[in-house]
Structures are given as structure tokens and as C-alpha cells.
Residue, then its C-alpha position, 0 to 999 in steps of 0.5 A: x507447512x507452517x512457513x508457508x501458510x505465514x507468509x500468504x497470510x502475511x501477504x495478503x493481509x497486509x495487501x489489504x490494509x494497504x489497498x483498502x485502508x491506506x490507499x483507496x480510502x487515505x489517498x484517495x478517500x472513495x469513500x467515508x467511515x466514522x472516526x471509529x471505524x478508522x481507528x480499527x483499520x488504523x491498527x487492523x494494519x499495525x496487527x498486519x503489517x508489523x514491522x513495515x506500519x506504514x503511517x495512512x497519512x504519510x502514504x495518504x500525502x505522498x499518494x496524492x504527490x504521485x498521482x499529482x506528477x506522475x512519471x516527473x521529477x517530482x514524483x516521490x518514485x518513478x522507473x523513470x527518474x530512479x536507474x533501479x528499484x533500490x533507489x527509486x525504493x530509498x528515495x521514496x522512502x526519505x519523500x515519507x519520512x519527512x511528510x510522516x516528520x512534518x519537515x517539508x512543506x506540502x499544498x494543503x490540496x495533498x493534506x485536506x482530508x487525509x486522517x491523521x492519528x498521530x500518537x498511533x502513528x508514533x507507536x507504531x512506526x517507532x523504531x522499537x516497536x518494529x524492533x519487536x516485530x522483527x524479534x517475533x518473526x523470528x521468533x515465529x520461523x525459530x520454532x516453525x521452519x524445518x529448513x535453512x533456507x527458510x529463513x530467507x523470507x523473513x526479510x519480505x516480512x520485515x519489509x513487507x509494505x516498502x515490498x508490496x509498493x515497489x512492487x507497483x511504482x517500479x513494474x507497473x510503470x514499465x511492463x504489462x498491458x494498458x486499456x487505456x491512453x495515459x499521460x503517464x507509463x503505467x501499465x496494468x500487470x496481469x489480467x486477472x491480478x490475484x497477485x496484487x489484490x486490484x494494485x495490479x491495475x494499475x493504469x486504469x486506476x491512474x485513468x479513472x483514480x476515483x473508481x472503488x473497482x480497479x477492474x474495467x473490463x470483464x476478465x480484469x476482476x479487482x479481488x479488492x471490491x467485494x470486501x468493499x461493496x460488502x462493507x458498504x452494506x454493512x454500512x462498516x463505510x459510505x461508497x460515494x457515488 
């Protein structure tokens, strides 16, 4: 029971910070927040993603490149130019790392306004930090796993962030339904996206990339959007009109 609970908590906690902070804030700037709150969400992302922590700066820049070059050779991750999901993940990881290390010259339009807490990013992304997280996950399983096969779930904890990204960037460009005709292969994975907290409404998002609500039709409920409304009412963030 403890293992199932930690899997569910890790899945949705990691996913929430990825969709709310990395995607909707860092990449698209759908709302604003103070530098103090920005650092709070930086730390929250680190605590929830753990060993698979994704730099908001590198994620934001890479995602902007994805929107600018969707399904072309310049797209950091596209099923159109990768033969399988693992090749796509590997190529995406290389692009991400080059952005993080400032190895590639990126046009300012893709970096402007993207949050960049460099010192924290370096600490959170360091291999020693990641190994310590992996050790923590493994120790938890050592004490609470009741069957050997439960240890097979450990790799999910190790790379939860990239797994979430791969589900959308691969499967939501291959399977599902569309509400809008767009110049790419983006699709909506599920009518009610309980699995990916709204990220599965990928066709909707590519049509309206600045909308904080990824749902479009009456039955497309975006689980992350009520949190955005709540944070806006509490003045933690300020939604852009």
C-alpha cells in the first residue's frame, strides 16, 4: 500500500510542477509571479521531481523551440523525425543539456523572460544530488516494498520528469483526437485528462498556446486549471488577460 501511495503522489506532484511551473509559467508566461514565489516553485519542483529535476530555464527555452519548429528537423522532440520514443528522448536530452550548458547559441526570442536561478539549477542538476535522490528512493522501497517486483517501479522515480515529457511529446503527436486543424500532428490523448493534468490536451494547446486552460470543449476538464485560478485569487500569481 505504501508503494502504491508513493507512486501516485510522485506521479502527480512531479507532473503538477512540470505543467504549472515549467510549462505554463517558464515556457509560456501565462501568468506572472514575484521572484520570491518563483524561488518557492523552483524548490517545489526540485522536491517533487527529485533525481529527474528539470531546469525551468532549459525546459522553457526547449519548449519554445518545440512550438516554433513543431514536427520539423529543428523540433527538439518529434515522432516525425525519430523512429522510436527512446531515440526521441535521447535527442531531447542532448538538446536540453546543450541549452543548460549554454553550448548552443539561442535566439533571444526563446530566452527572453524565462526564469533562470542558475546557482540552484547547478545544485539541483548535479550528478551527486541526483544520486542521493536515487539512494533515497531505493531506501524507501527497501523498507516498504513487500514483493520483489515492486522494485521494478524504481526507474519511474528516477526519471519521472522525462517520462512525463515523453508521453506527451510522443504519444500526443501520434494518438488521440483533434479539435482544431493545426500545422502539426498534435492530438488530444483523452477526453478527460485525469492522467496528465491537462497536458494531454495537446491539440488544444498548440491551437491556443497562451491559454492557461488547456481544456476547450465542455467535457475537457483541465485538472491543473483550478489551482491556477486559486493561486490567482490568493495573489500568488497574476493571470495575464
